[in-house]
PDB file as gemmi writes it, atoms N, CA and C in Angstrom:
CRYST1    1.000    1.000    1.000  90.00  90.00  90.00 P 1                      
ATOM      1  N   PRO A   1       4.167  22.145   0.767  1.00  0.00           N  
ATOM      2  CA  PRO A   1       3.574  23.114   1.680  1.00  0.00           C  
ATOM      3  C   PRO A   1       4.350  23.144   2.996  1.00  0.00           C  
ATOM      4  N   ALA A   2       4.436  24.292   3.595  1.00  0.00           N  
ATOM      5  CA  ALA A   2       5.137  24.436   4.870  1.00  0.00           C  
ATOM      6  C   ALA A   2       4.250  23.968   6.016  1.00  0.00           C  
ATOM      7  N   LEU A   3       4.895  23.489   7.087  1.00  0.00           N  
ATOM      8  CA  LEU A   3       4.154  23.115   8.287  1.00  0.00           C  
ATOM      9  C   LEU A   3       3.701  24.375   9.006  1.00  0.00           C  
ATOM     10  N   PRO A   4       2.540  24.334   9.669  1.00  0.00           N  
ATOM     11  CA  PRO A   4       2.130  25.489  10.464  1.00  0.00           C  
ATOM     12  C   PRO A   4       3.206  25.804  11.511  1.00  0.00           C  
ATOM     13  N   GLY A   5       3.380  27.061  11.853  1.00  0.00           N  
ATOM     14  CA  GLY A   5       4.426  27.488  12.763  1.00  0.00           C  
ATOM     15  C   GLY A   5       4.379  26.846  14.136  1.00  0.00           C  
ATOM     16  N   ASP A   6       3.177  26.474  14.631  1.00  0.00           N  
ATOM     17  CA  ASP A   6       3.085  25.903  15.973  1.00  0.00           C  
ATOM     18  C   ASP A   6       3.227  24.380  15.996  1.00  0.00           C  
ATOM     19  N   TRP A   7       3.460  23.743  14.860  1.00  0.00           N  
ATOM     20  CA  TRP A   7       3.649  22.291  14.808  1.00  0.00           C  
ATOM     21  C   TRP A   7       5.103  21.953  15.082  1.00  0.00           C  
ATOM     22  N   THR A   8       5.310  20.915  15.873  1.00  0.00           N  
ATOM     23  CA  THR A   8       6.656  20.393  16.077  1.00  0.00           C  
ATOM     24  C   THR A   8       6.850  19.273  15.070  1.00  0.00           C  
ATOM     25  N   PRO A   9       7.860  19.350  14.219  1.00  0.00           N  
ATOM     26  CA  PRO A   9       8.035  18.287  13.220  1.00  0.00           C  
ATOM     27  C   PRO A   9       8.365  16.950  13.868  1.00  0.00           C  
ATOM     28  N   ASP A  10       7.803  15.866  13.341  1.00  0.00           N  
ATOM     29  CA  ASP A  10       8.075  14.513  13.826  1.00  0.00           C  
ATOM     30  C   ASP A  10       9.376  13.974  13.254  1.00  0.00           C  
ATOM     31  N   VAL A  11       9.750  14.439  12.101  1.00  0.00           N  
ATOM     32  CA  VAL A  11      10.972  13.969  11.455  1.00  0.00           C  
ATOM     33  C   VAL A  11      11.818  15.181  11.087  1.00  0.00           C  
ATOM     34  N   ASP A  12      13.113  15.015  11.186  1.00  0.00           N  
ATOM     35  CA  ASP A  12      14.018  16.109  10.867  1.00  0.00           C  
ATOM     36  C   ASP A  12      14.279  16.129   9.368  1.00  0.00           C  
ATOM     37  N   ARG A  13      13.254  16.479   8.597  1.00  0.00           N  
ATOM     38  CA  ARG A  13      13.356  16.507   7.139  1.00  0.00           C  
ATOM     39  C   ARG A  13      12.540  17.673   6.602  1.00  0.00           C  
ATOM     40  N   ASP A  14      12.883  18.072   5.432  1.00  0.00           N  
ATOM     41  CA  ASP A  14      12.130  19.101   4.732  1.00  0.00           C  
ATOM     42  C   ASP A  14      10.757  18.529   4.374  1.00  0.00           C  
ATOM     43  N   PRO A  15       9.645  19.156   4.797  1.00  0.00           N  
ATOM     44  CA  PRO A  15       8.312  18.624   4.479  1.00  0.00           C  
ATOM     45  C   PRO A  15       8.079  18.426   2.986  1.00  0.00           C  
ATOM     46  N   GLU A  16       8.790  19.169   2.155  1.00  0.00           N  
ATOM     47  CA  GLU A  16       8.633  19.027   0.707  1.00  0.00           C  
ATOM     48  C   GLU A  16       9.117  17.664   0.214  1.00  0.00           C  
ATOM     49  N   LEU A  17       9.999  17.011   0.986  1.00  0.00           N  
ATOM     50  CA  LEU A  17      10.557  15.729   0.555  1.00  0.00           C  
ATOM     51  C   LEU A  17       9.709  14.538   0.989  1.00  0.00           C  
ATOM     52  N   ILE A  18       8.827  14.716   1.977  1.00  0.00           N  
ATOM     53  CA  ILE A  18       8.044  13.597   2.497  1.00  0.00           C  
ATOM     54  C   ILE A  18       7.154  13.037   1.393  1.00  0.00           C  
ATOM     55  N   GLY A  19       7.247  11.735   1.187  1.00  0.00           N  
ATOM     56  CA  GLY A  19       6.464  11.060   0.166  1.00  0.00           C  
ATOM     57  C   GLY A  19       7.125  11.030  -1.193  1.00  0.00           C  
ATOM     58  N   GLY A  20       8.261  11.657  -1.327  1.00  0.00           N  
ATOM     59  CA  GLY A  20       8.974  11.674  -2.603  1.00  0.00           C  
ATOM     60  C   GLY A  20       9.994  10.552  -2.692  1.00  0.00           C  
ATOM     61  N   PRO A  21      10.680  10.441  -3.803  1.00  0.00           N  
ATOM     62  CA  PRO A  21      11.623   9.343  -4.004  1.00  0.00           C  
ATOM     63  C   PRO A  21      12.839   9.403  -3.082  1.00  0.00           C  
ATOM     64  N   ARG A  22      13.106  10.559  -2.460  1.00  0.00           N  
ATOM     65  CA  ARG A  22      14.246  10.670  -1.559  1.00  0.00           C  
ATOM     66  C   ARG A  22      13.850  10.522  -0.096  1.00  0.00           C  
ATOM     67  N   SER A  23      12.617  10.124   0.197  1.00  0.00           N  
ATOM     68  CA  SER A  23      12.179   9.969   1.579  1.00  0.00           C  
ATOM     69  C   SER A  23      12.073   8.495   1.940  1.00  0.00           C  
ATOM     70  N   LEU A  24      12.068   8.229   3.234  1.00  0.00           N  
ATOM     71  CA  LEU A  24      11.906   6.864   3.728  1.00  0.00           C  
ATOM     72  C   LEU A  24      10.427   6.590   3.947  1.00  0.00           C  
ATOM     73  N   VAL A  25      10.060   5.304   3.962  1.00  0.00           N  
ATOM     74  CA  VAL A  25       8.698   4.935   4.326  1.00  0.00           C  
ATOM     75  C   VAL A  25       8.613   5.137   5.831  1.00  0.00           C  
ATOM     76  N   HIS A  26       7.821   6.093   6.256  1.00  0.00           N  
ATOM     77  CA  HIS A  26       7.805   6.455   7.667  1.00  0.00           C  
ATOM     78  C   HIS A  26       6.434   7.001   8.038  1.00  0.00           C  
ATOM     79  N   TYR A  27       5.927   6.521   9.155  1.00  0.00           N  
ATOM     80  CA  TYR A  27       4.714   7.095   9.714  1.00  0.00           C  
ATOM     81  C   TYR A  27       5.143   7.913  10.922  1.00  0.00           C  
ATOM     82  N   PRO A  28       4.974   9.226  10.916  1.00  0.00           N  
ATOM     83  CA  PRO A  28       5.364  10.029  12.070  1.00  0.00           C  
ATOM     84  C   PRO A  28       4.605   9.613  13.332  1.00  0.00           C  
ATOM     85  N   ARG A  29       5.103  10.053  14.484  1.00  0.00           N  
ATOM     86  CA  ARG A  29       4.469   9.721  15.766  1.00  0.00           C  
ATOM     87  C   ARG A  29       2.960   9.948  15.694  1.00  0.00           C  
ATOM     88  N   GLY A  30       2.253   9.097  16.386  1.00  0.00           N  
ATOM     89  CA  GLY A  30       0.802   9.243  16.439  1.00  0.00           C  
ATOM     90  C   GLY A  30       0.078   8.450  15.374  1.00  0.00           C  
ATOM     91  N   TRP A  31       0.697   8.253  14.219  1.00  0.00           N  
ATOM     92  CA  TRP A  31       0.041   7.504  13.153  1.00  0.00           C  
ATOM     93  C   TRP A  31       0.603   6.103  13.013  1.00  0.00           C  
ATOM     94  N   GLY A  32       1.806   5.868  13.457  1.00  0.00           N  
ATOM     95  CA  GLY A  32       2.443   4.564  13.286  1.00  0.00           C  
ATOM     96  C   GLY A  32       1.650   3.429  13.910  1.00  0.00           C  
ATOM     97  N   MET A  33       0.936   3.688  15.001  1.00  0.00           N  
ATOM     98  CA  MET A  33       0.217   2.623  15.685  1.00  0.00           C  
ATOM     99  C   MET A  33      -1.231   2.516  15.235  1.00  0.00           C  
ATOM    100  N   ALA A  34      -1.680   3.395  14.382  1.00  0.00           N  
ATOM    101  CA  ALA A  34      -3.068   3.362  13.927  1.00  0.00           C  
ATOM    102  C   ALA A  34      -3.168   2.977  12.462  1.00  0.00           C  
ATOM    103  N   SER A  35      -2.054   2.617  11.865  1.00  0.00           N  
ATOM    104  CA  SER A  35      -2.022   2.467  10.415  1.00  0.00           C  
ATOM    105  C   SER A  35      -2.325   1.071   9.904  1.00  0.00           C  
ATOM    106  N   ASN A  36      -2.727   0.143  10.751  1.00  0.00           N  
ATOM    107  CA  ASN A  36      -2.957  -1.216  10.289  1.00  0.00           C  
ATOM    108  C   ASN A  36      -4.421  -1.630  10.363  1.00  0.00           C  
ATOM    109  N   THR A  37      -5.316  -0.732  10.568  1.00  0.00           N  
ATOM    110  CA  THR A  37      -6.739  -1.042  10.637  1.00  0.00           C  
ATOM    111  C   THR A  37      -7.170  -1.746   9.358  1.00  0.00           C  
ATOM    112  N   PRO A  38      -7.924  -2.814   9.394  1.00  0.00           N  
ATOM    113  CA  PRO A  38      -8.639  -3.408  10.514  1.00  0.00           C  
ATOM    114  C   PRO A  38      -7.895  -4.569  11.171  1.00  0.00           C  
ATOM    115  N   PHE A  39      -6.617  -4.763  10.890  1.00  0.00           N  
ATOM    116  CA  PHE A  39      -5.884  -5.915  11.409  1.00  0.00           C  
ATOM    117  C   PHE A  39      -5.266  -5.631  12.769  1.00  0.00           C  
ATOM    118  N   ARG A  40      -4.906  -6.719  13.479  1.00  0.00           N  
ATOM    119  CA  ARG A  40      -4.365  -6.605  14.828  1.00  0.00           C  
ATOM    120  C   ARG A  40      -2.933  -6.086  14.827  1.00  0.00           C  
ATOM    121  N   LEU A  41      -2.588  -5.441  15.903  1.00  0.00           N  
ATOM    122  CA  LEU A  41      -1.233  -4.955  16.162  1.00  0.00           C  
ATOM    123  C   LEU A  41      -0.730  -4.043  15.054  1.00  0.00           C  
ATOM    124  N   TYR A  42       0.530  -4.194  14.656  1.00  0.00           N  
ATOM    125  CA  TYR A  42       1.148  -3.236  13.745  1.00  0.00           C  
ATOM    126  C   TYR A  42       1.666  -3.938  12.506  1.00  0.00           C  
ATOM    127  N   LYS A  43       2.029  -3.196  11.492  1.00  0.00           N  
ATOM    128  CA  LYS A  43       2.387  -3.776  10.202  1.00  0.00           C  
ATOM    129  C   LYS A  43       3.576  -4.715  10.237  1.00  0.00           C  
ATOM    130  N   GLY A  44       4.481  -4.571  11.162  1.00  0.00           N  
ATOM    131  CA  GLY A  44       5.636  -5.458  11.238  1.00  0.00           C  
ATOM    132  C   GLY A  44       5.343  -6.784  11.915  1.00  0.00           C  
ATOM    133  N   HIS A  45       4.200  -6.947  12.557  1.00  0.00           N  
ATOM    134  CA  HIS A  45       3.843  -8.175  13.262  1.00  0.00           C  
ATOM    135  C   HIS A  45       3.181  -9.174  12.316  1.00  0.00           C  
ATOM    136  N   THR A  46       3.304 -10.453  12.643  1.00  0.00           N  
ATOM    137  CA  THR A  46       2.673 -11.474  11.805  1.00  0.00           C  
ATOM    138  C   THR A  46       1.157 -11.443  11.912  1.00  0.00           C  
ATOM    139  N   TYR A  47       0.622 -10.767  12.918  1.00  0.00           N  
ATOM    140  CA  TYR A  47      -0.827 -10.624  13.043  1.00  0.00           C  
ATOM    141  C   TYR A  47      -1.376  -9.576  12.088  1.00  0.00           C  
ATOM    142  N   ALA A  48      -0.538  -8.961  11.303  1.00  0.00           N  
ATOM    143  CA  ALA A  48      -0.941  -7.838  10.463  1.00  0.00           C  
ATOM    144  C   ALA A  48      -1.587  -8.272   9.151  1.00  0.00           C  
ATOM    145  N   GLY A  49      -2.078  -9.500   9.084  1.00  0.00           N  
ATOM    146  CA  GLY A  49      -2.636  -9.960   7.817  1.00  0.00           C  
ATOM    147  C   GLY A  49      -1.516 -10.348   6.873  1.00  0.00           C  
ATOM    148  N   GLY A  50      -0.367 -10.640   7.421  1.00  0.00           N  
ATOM    149  CA  GLY A  50       0.825 -10.966   6.644  1.00  0.00           C  
ATOM    150  C   GLY A  50       1.970 -10.086   7.090  1.00  0.00           C  
ATOM    151  N   VAL A  51       3.119 -10.341   6.551  1.00  0.00           N  
ATOM    152  CA  VAL A  51       4.279  -9.519   6.871  1.00  0.00           C  
ATOM    153  C   VAL A  51       4.749  -8.820   5.608  1.00  0.00           C  
ATOM    154  N   ARG A  52       5.727  -7.963   5.737  1.00  0.00           N  
ATOM    155  CA  ARG A  52       6.230  -7.219   4.577  1.00  0.00           C  
ATOM    156  C   ARG A  52       7.040  -8.143   3.685  1.00  0.00           C  
ATOM    157  N   VAL A  53       6.441  -8.585   2.612  1.00  0.00           N  
ATOM    158  CA  VAL A  53       7.104  -9.503   1.683  1.00  0.00           C  
ATOM    159  C   VAL A  53       6.795  -9.089   0.250  1.00  0.00           C  
ATOM    160  N   PRO A  54       7.644  -9.491  -0.678  1.00  0.00           N  
ATOM    161  CA  PRO A  54       7.345  -9.219  -2.085  1.00  0.00           C  
ATOM    162  C   PRO A  54       6.142 -10.046  -2.551  1.00  0.00           C  
ATOM    163  N   PHE A  55       5.450  -9.557  -3.538  1.00  0.00           N  
ATOM    164  CA  PHE A  55       4.331 -10.282  -4.143  1.00  0.00           C  
ATOM    165  C   PHE A  55       4.638 -10.413  -5.625  1.00  0.00           C  
ATOM    166  N   VAL A  56       4.650 -11.647  -6.097  1.00  0.00           N  
ATOM    167  CA  VAL A  56       4.973 -11.895  -7.501  1.00  0.00           C  
ATOM    168  C   VAL A  56       3.740 -12.466  -8.183  1.00  0.00           C  
ATOM    169  N   LEU A  57       3.361 -11.881  -9.303  1.00  0.00           N  
ATOM    170  CA  LEU A  57       2.224 -12.351 -10.086  1.00  0.00           C  
ATOM    171  C   LEU A  57       2.674 -12.468 -11.530  1.00  0.00           C  
ATOM    172  N   SER A  58       2.460 -13.627 -12.091  1.00  0.00           N  
ATOM    173  CA  SER A  58       2.809 -13.839 -13.497  1.00  0.00           C  
ATOM    174  C   SER A  58       1.523 -14.064 -14.269  1.00  0.00           C  
ATOM    175  N   TRP A  59       1.373 -13.374 -15.365  1.00  0.00           N  
ATOM    176  CA  TRP A  59       0.182 -13.483 -16.201  1.00  0.00           C  
ATOM    177  C   TRP A  59       0.676 -13.840 -17.597  1.00  0.00           C  
ATOM    178  N   PRO A  60       0.987 -15.142 -17.839  1.00  0.00           N  
ATOM    179  CA  PRO A  60       1.645 -15.545 -19.090  1.00  0.00           C  
ATOM    180  C   PRO A  60       0.944 -15.094 -20.366  1.00  0.00           C  
ATOM    181  N   ARG A  61      -0.361 -15.132 -20.400  1.00  0.00           N  
ATOM    182  CA  ARG A  61      -1.081 -14.735 -21.618  1.00  0.00           C  
ATOM    183  C   ARG A  61      -1.335 -13.242 -21.675  1.00  0.00           C  
ATOM    184  N   GLY A  62      -1.003 -12.543 -20.604  1.00  0.00           N  
ATOM    185  CA  GLY A  62      -1.189 -11.090 -20.572  1.00  0.00           C  
ATOM    186  C   GLY A  62      -2.594 -10.697 -20.159  1.00  0.00           C  
ATOM    187  N   ALA A  63      -2.718  -9.480 -19.687  1.00  0.00           N  
ATOM    188  CA  ALA A  63      -4.021  -8.951 -19.291  1.00  0.00           C  
ATOM    189  C   ALA A  63      -4.791  -8.531 -20.537  1.00  0.00           C  
ATOM    190  N   ARG A  64      -6.091  -8.317 -20.360  1.00  0.00           N  
ATOM    191  CA  ARG A  64      -6.907  -7.847 -21.477  1.00  0.00           C  
ATOM    192  C   ARG A  64      -6.299  -6.586 -22.074  1.00  0.00           C  
ATOM    193  N   GLU A  65      -6.458  -6.404 -23.341  1.00  0.00           N  
ATOM    194  CA  GLU A  65      -5.894  -5.272 -24.086  1.00  0.00           C  
ATOM    195  C   GLU A  65      -6.183  -3.942 -23.390  1.00  0.00           C  
ATOM    196  N   GLY A  66      -5.148  -3.176 -23.136  1.00  0.00           N  
ATOM    197  CA  GLY A  66      -5.284  -1.851 -22.555  1.00  0.00           C  
ATOM    198  C   GLY A  66      -5.542  -1.814 -21.062  1.00  0.00           C  
ATOM    199  N   LEU A  67      -5.661  -2.981 -20.413  1.00  0.00           N  
ATOM    200  CA  LEU A  67      -5.978  -2.993 -18.990  1.00  0.00           C  
ATOM    201  C   LEU A  67      -4.739  -2.813 -18.126  1.00  0.00           C  
ATOM    202  N   LEU A  68      -3.653  -3.465 -18.494  1.00  0.00           N  
ATOM    203  CA  LEU A  68      -2.448  -3.413 -17.676  1.00  0.00           C  
ATOM    204  C   LEU A  68      -1.233  -3.628 -18.555  1.00  0.00           C  
ATOM    205  N   ALA A  69      -0.363  -2.659 -18.588  1.00  0.00           N  
ATOM    206  CA  ALA A  69       0.860  -2.788 -19.384  1.00  0.00           C  
ATOM    207  C   ALA A  69       1.826  -3.741 -18.688  1.00  0.00           C  
ATOM    208  N   PRO A  70       2.564  -4.558 -19.447  1.00  0.00           N  
ATOM    209  CA  PRO A  70       3.526  -5.461 -18.823  1.00  0.00           C  
ATOM    210  C   PRO A  70       4.637  -4.680 -18.129  1.00  0.00           C  
ATOM    211  N   GLY A  71       5.210  -5.267 -17.094  1.00  0.00           N  
ATOM    212  CA  GLY A  71       6.335  -4.627 -16.423  1.00  0.00           C  
ATOM    213  C   GLY A  71       6.387  -4.948 -14.950  1.00  0.00           C  
ATOM    214  N   VAL A  72       7.405  -4.436 -14.307  1.00  0.00           N  
ATOM    215  CA  VAL A  72       7.594  -4.602 -12.871  1.00  0.00           C  
ATOM    216  C   VAL A  72       7.000  -3.387 -12.173  1.00  0.00           C  
ATOM    217  N   ARG A  73       6.214  -3.624 -11.145  1.00  0.00           N  
ATOM    218  CA  ARG A  73       5.597  -2.538 -10.384  1.00  0.00           C  
ATOM    219  C   ARG A  73       6.377  -2.348  -9.083  1.00  0.00           C  
ATOM    220  N   THR A  74       6.606  -1.125  -8.697  1.00  0.00           N  
ATOM    221  CA  THR A  74       7.330  -0.848  -7.456  1.00  0.00           C  
ATOM    222  C   THR A  74       6.447  -0.176  -6.405  1.00  0.00           C  
ATOM    223  N   GLN A  75       5.161   0.024  -6.702  1.00  0.00           N  
ATOM    224  CA  GLN A  75       4.269   0.658  -5.744  1.00  0.00           C  
ATOM    225  C   GLN A  75       4.013  -0.286  -4.571  1.00  0.00           C  
ATOM    226  N   TYR A  76       3.746   0.301  -3.401  1.00  0.00           N  
ATOM    227  CA  TYR A  76       3.356  -0.494  -2.247  1.00  0.00           C  
ATOM    228  C   TYR A  76       1.913  -0.939  -2.425  1.00  0.00           C  
ATOM    229  N   GLN A  77       1.641  -2.162  -2.022  1.00  0.00           N  
ATOM    230  CA  GLN A  77       0.288  -2.698  -2.074  1.00  0.00           C  
ATOM    231  C   GLN A  77      -0.076  -3.208  -0.698  1.00  0.00           C  
ATOM    232  N   TYR A  78      -1.341  -3.425  -0.490  1.00  0.00           N  
ATOM    233  CA  TYR A  78      -1.828  -3.913   0.786  1.00  0.00           C  
ATOM    234  C   TYR A  78      -2.692  -5.132   0.515  1.00  0.00           C  
ATOM    235  N   VAL A  79      -2.805  -6.005   1.497  1.00  0.00           N  
ATOM    236  CA  VAL A  79      -3.510  -7.270   1.302  1.00  0.00           C  
ATOM    237  C   VAL A  79      -4.940  -7.060   0.784  1.00  0.00           C  
ATOM    238  N   THR A  80      -5.599  -5.985   1.176  1.00  0.00           N  
ATOM    239  CA  THR A  80      -6.974  -5.754   0.725  1.00  0.00           C  
ATOM    240  C   THR A  80      -7.055  -5.332  -0.736  1.00  0.00           C  
ATOM    241  N   ASP A  81      -5.911  -5.033  -1.371  1.00  0.00           N  
ATOM    242  CA  ASP A  81      -5.888  -4.664  -2.791  1.00  0.00           C  
ATOM    243  C   ASP A  81      -5.866  -5.875  -3.717  1.00  0.00           C  
ATOM    244  N   ILE A  82      -5.453  -7.026  -3.214  1.00  0.00           N  
ATOM    245  CA  ILE A  82      -5.188  -8.181  -4.079  1.00  0.00           C  
ATOM    246  C   ILE A  82      -6.453  -8.712  -4.746  1.00  0.00           C  
ATOM    247  N   ALA A  83      -7.486  -9.031  -3.960  1.00  0.00           N  
ATOM    248  CA  ALA A  83      -8.701  -9.613  -4.546  1.00  0.00           C  
ATOM    249  C   ALA A  83      -9.363  -8.673  -5.554  1.00  0.00           C  
ATOM    250  N   PRO A  84      -9.590  -7.391  -5.242  1.00  0.00           N  
ATOM    251  CA  PRO A  84     -10.211  -6.514  -6.239  1.00  0.00           C  
ATOM    252  C   PRO A  84      -9.389  -6.391  -7.517  1.00  0.00           C  
ATOM    253  N   THR A  85      -8.068  -6.361  -7.377  1.00  0.00           N  
ATOM    254  CA  THR A  85      -7.208  -6.254  -8.559  1.00  0.00           C  
ATOM    255  C   THR A  85      -7.317  -7.497  -9.423  1.00  0.00           C  
ATOM    256  N   LEU A  86      -7.253  -8.674  -8.814  1.00  0.00           N  
ATOM    257  CA  LEU A  86      -7.341  -9.919  -9.585  1.00  0.00           C  
ATOM    258  C   LEU A  86      -8.721 -10.083 -10.224  1.00  0.00           C  
ATOM    259  N   LEU A  87      -9.779  -9.711  -9.506  1.00  0.00           N  
ATOM    260  CA  LEU A  87     -11.122  -9.784 -10.090  1.00  0.00           C  
ATOM    261  C   LEU A  87     -11.233  -8.855 -11.296  1.00  0.00           C  
ATOM    262  N   SER A  88     -10.680  -7.663 -11.182  1.00  0.00           N  
ATOM    263  CA  SER A  88     -10.711  -6.716 -12.294  1.00  0.00           C  
ATOM    264  C   SER A  88      -9.932  -7.249 -13.490  1.00  0.00           C  
ATOM    265  N   LEU A  89      -8.748  -7.793 -13.245  1.00  0.00           N  
ATOM    266  CA  LEU A  89      -7.943  -8.351 -14.333  1.00  0.00           C  
ATOM    267  C   LEU A  89      -8.656  -9.505 -15.031  1.00  0.00           C  
ATOM    268  N   ALA A  90      -9.414 -10.285 -14.246  1.00  0.00           N  
ATOM    269  CA  ALA A  90     -10.135 -11.424 -14.808  1.00  0.00           C  
ATOM    270  C   ALA A  90     -11.461 -11.011 -15.442  1.00  0.00           C  
ATOM    271  N   GLY A  91     -11.859  -9.740 -15.284  1.00  0.00           N  
ATOM    272  CA  GLY A  91     -13.115  -9.274 -15.858  1.00  0.00           C  
ATOM    273  C   GLY A  91     -14.330  -9.745 -15.085  1.00  0.00           C  
ATOM    274  N   LEU A  92     -14.159  -9.992 -13.779  1.00  0.00           N  
ATOM    275  CA  LEU A  92     -15.248 -10.488 -12.942  1.00  0.00           C  
ATOM    276  C   LEU A  92     -15.733  -9.405 -11.991  1.00  0.00           C  
ATOM    277  N   ASP A  93     -17.019  -9.474 -11.626  1.00  0.00           N  
ATOM    278  CA  ASP A  93     -17.572  -8.564 -10.631  1.00  0.00           C  
ATOM    279  C   ASP A  93     -17.250  -9.086  -9.242  1.00  0.00           C  
ATOM    280  N   ARG A  94     -17.192  -8.164  -8.291  1.00  0.00           N  
ATOM    281  CA  ARG A  94     -16.965  -8.546  -6.902  1.00  0.00           C  
ATOM    282  C   ARG A  94     -18.210  -9.263  -6.387  1.00  0.00           C  
ATOM    283  N   PRO A  95     -18.039 -10.391  -5.671  1.00  0.00           N  
ATOM    284  CA  PRO A  95     -19.214 -11.076  -5.114  1.00  0.00           C  
ATOM    285  C   PRO A  95     -19.967 -10.162  -4.145  1.00  0.00           C  
ATOM    286  N   ALA A  96     -21.276 -10.291  -4.112  1.00  0.00           N  
ATOM    287  CA  ALA A  96     -22.096  -9.464  -3.226  1.00  0.00           C  
ATOM    288  C   ALA A  96     -21.894  -9.843  -1.764  1.00  0.00           C  
ATOM    289  N   GLU A  97     -21.541 -11.093  -1.502  1.00  0.00           N  
ATOM    290  CA  GLU A  97     -21.307 -11.552  -0.131  1.00  0.00           C  
ATOM    291  C   GLU A  97     -20.176 -12.566  -0.130  1.00  0.00           C  
ATOM    292  N   ARG A  98     -19.640 -12.818   1.048  1.00  0.00           N  
ATOM    293  CA  ARG A  98     -18.586 -13.828   1.161  1.00  0.00           C  
ATOM    294  C   ARG A  98     -18.961 -14.827   2.239  1.00  0.00           C  
ATOM    295  N   ARG A  99     -18.413 -16.023   2.099  1.00  0.00           N  
ATOM    296  CA  ARG A  99     -18.709 -17.070   3.085  1.00  0.00           C  
ATOM    297  C   ARG A  99     -17.437 -17.546   3.718  1.00  0.00           C  
TER     298      ARG A  99                                                      
END                                                                             
């Protein structure tokens, strides 16, 4: 989709390319500093609930049939995705409360 005529683009790129395989991971002005909620500071800081690092998970016996195909994943993940994903893979319900 085209940008509205009165918008000033934040990046010098074709809007059709944003989010595609030929674009960079980029938060345009105004969103870069609000994108780490609920954690402190910004995603590049150690206060961000961690730093940008690879996450490796090995499941030697494999996931339950049809739940997750084996392979390498290249999608971005966030720290809040880890517990729900592991609980789902283990076939467990999310606890009603935490201590």
